[in-house]
C-alpha positions as a printed NumPy array, in Angstrom:
array([[ 63.126,  60.392,  94.003],
       [ 62.31 ,  58.062,  96.756],
       [ 63.402,  54.393,  97.104],
       [ 61.376,  51.78 ,  99.764],
       [ 61.036,  48.193,  99.719],
       [ 57.969,  46.49 ,  99.507],
       [ 57.052,  43.27 ,  98.911],
       [ 53.4  ,  42.372,  98.096],
       [ 50.475,  42.354,  95.92 ],
       [ 52.489,  44.875,  93.716],
       [ 54.704,  41.894,  92.893],
       [ 51.952,  39.387,  92.43 ],
       [ 49.971,  42.316,  89.803],
       [ 53.816,  41.909,  87.87 ],
       [ 53.179,  38.208,  87.746],
       [ 56.257,  37.273,  90.335],
       [ 56.229,  34.968,  93.248],
       [ 56.681,  37.131,  96.478],
       [ 57.175,  35.902,  99.503],
       [ 55.055,  36.528, 102.469],
       [ 55.536,  39.731, 104.223],
       [ 56.507,  43.702, 103.427],
       [ 59.895,  44.791, 103.48 ],
       [ 61.003,  48.154, 104.639],
       [ 57.177,  48.327, 106.459],
       [ 56.054,  47.275, 109.651],
       [ 54.303,  43.864, 109.306],
       [ 51.262,  43.871, 108.406],
       [ 50.977,  47.287, 107.769],
       [ 50.389,  46.436, 104.138],
       [ 48.084,  43.901, 104.097],
       [ 50.022,  41.226, 102.298],
       [ 49.035,  38.23 , 104.079],
       [ 45.283,  39.101, 104.144],
       [ 45.513,  39.81 , 100.149],
       [ 47.794,  36.32 ,  99.458],
       [ 45.012,  34.585, 101.439],
       [ 41.79 ,  36.249,  99.407],
       [ 40.55 ,  38.514, 102.259],
       [ 40.004,  41.527, 100.947],
       [ 37.989,  42.475, 104.079],
       [ 41.173,  42.144, 106.644],
       [ 43.526,  43.749, 104.098],
       [ 41.655,  46.748, 103.486],
       [ 40.743,  46.876, 107.504],
       [ 45.159,  46.264, 108.096],
       [ 45.527,  49.002, 105.134],
       [ 43.111,  51.68 , 106.713],
       [ 44.951,  50.818, 110.108],
       [ 48.435,  52.049, 108.746],
       [ 46.529,  55.245, 107.142],
       [ 48.089,  57.463, 110.487],
       [ 51.355,  56.137, 109.938],
       [ 51.713,  55.921, 105.876],
       [ 48.988,  58.228, 104.593],
       [ 49.68 ,  58.939, 101.196],
       [ 52.923,  56.607, 100.838],
       [ 52.519,  55.192,  97.223],
       [ 53.166,  51.509,  97.981],
       [ 50.238,  51.505, 101.212],
       [ 48.219,  53.156,  98.2  ],
       [ 48.829,  51.017,  95.666],
       [ 47.747,  47.843,  97.808],
       [ 44.626,  49.73 ,  98.663],
       [ 44.068,  50.253,  95.223],
       [ 44.398,  46.887,  94.288],
       [ 41.706,  45.649,  97.101],
       [ 39.515,  48.26 ,  95.327],
       [ 40.135,  46.534,  92.15 ],
       [ 39.2  ,  43.233,  93.206],
       [ 36.239,  43.971,  95.121],
       [ 34.675,  45.766,  92.443],
       [ 35.665,  49.404,  93.022],
       [ 37.189,  50.302,  90.286],
       [ 36.522,  54.064,  90.482],
       [ 38.128,  54.454,  93.889],
       [ 41.085,  52.122,  92.415],
       [ 41.39 ,  55.083,  89.547],
       [ 41.482,  57.266,  92.117],
       [ 44.301,  56.009,  94.155],
       [ 46.145,  55.529,  91.008],
       [ 45.923,  58.832,  89.99 ],
       [ 46.56 ,  59.923,  93.176],
       [ 50.25 ,  58.053,  93.029],
       [ 50.87 ,  59.714,  89.841],
       [ 50.214,  63.044,  91.539],
       [ 52.479,  62.812,  94.239],
       [ 56.435,  62.246,  94.12 ],
       [ 57.347,  58.898,  92.416],
       [ 58.941,  55.862,  94.553],
       [ 61.413,  53.356,  93.682],
       [ 60.129,  49.89 ,  94.65 ],
       [ 61.957,  47.103,  95.189],
       [ 60.168,  43.801,  94.91 ],
       [ 60.136,  40.515,  96.167],
       [ 62.319,  39.483,  93.049],
       [ 64.421,  42.186,  93.49 ],
       [ 63.494,  44.102,  90.634],
       [ 63.388,  48.011,  90.783],
       [ 60.085,  49.025,  89.426],
       [ 58.571,  52.784,  89.516],
       [ 55.244,  53.523,  91.954],
       [ 54.021,  55.79 ,  88.646],
       [ 54.742,  52.758,  86.215],
       [ 52.645,  50.254,  88.035],
       [ 49.794,  52.744,  88.688],
       [ 49.994,  53.901,  84.869],
       [ 50.426,  50.252,  83.896],
       [ 46.942,  49.673,  86.267],
       [ 45.352,  52.751,  84.683],
       [ 45.814,  51.629,  81.182],
       [ 44.97 ,  47.825,  81.936],
       [ 41.395,  49.528,  83.312],
       [ 40.866,  51.509,  80.968],
       [ 41.231,  48.882,  78.064],
       [ 39.203,  46.217,  79.907],
       [ 36.02 ,  49.267,  80.075],
       [ 36.415,  49.652,  76.294]])
């Protein structure tokens, strides 16, 4: 299982406070500042711009899935969560120091989406 550091919307998803920025990634590549500001279009543009460098990196996919979810594209978000689950798991270190699995985050978000659809 790969390990990487990330701060961003994943920390917000789990109800923790995060400092501004990404750790272990080029600053701005995960669209964190734009997401915190609620500028979902700019966040999506940042995440799409980092596709060449980061590709299917689980942190990038989870951030993009959150953009899709918040902007009403739940089906697209779910597809990204499933893509994360189909790839090698990655350990993410959140801003508060907690260590989480990319697979656990994707599973949690899919479960939440399924419950909301009922």
